[in-house]
N, C-alpha and C positions, 0 to 999 in steps of 0.2 A: 360364324366367328367374325366375319366382316361387319355384320350388323352390330354385334356387341362392341367391337372396337370403335365403330362409328359413334355409338352412344357414350362409351367411356371417354372418348375424346371431348365430347361436349358437356358431360356431367361427371367429372372425376369423383370417385367415391360414392356415387349414387346408383351404380348399376350392379346387380347381383345375378349370378347364373346358378343353375342347378343341373342335375342329371335327369334325363328323360325317364319318366315312370316312377320317380321317387316321390315320397310324401313330403310336401313342403308347406310350411306356414308362411303365408304372404299377407301383407297389409297394403291397403290402397288409400292414398290420399289424393283426392281430386284437386287438380291445380290448373283448371282450365274449363272451357265451355263444353268440351266433348270428352266422354269416357268410352273407350272401345273395349269390349270384353270378348276375347277370342277363346272359345272353349270347344274342344273336340270330343 
């Protein structure tokens, strides 16, 4: 929750959250030299 609040403070309207284990459609737009994919 603190991390989401941190991101929302810096990018208002650009942060979305979801429920763990739910099926979600996501889109990725690269906006920098590095892309990190974290998948468990």
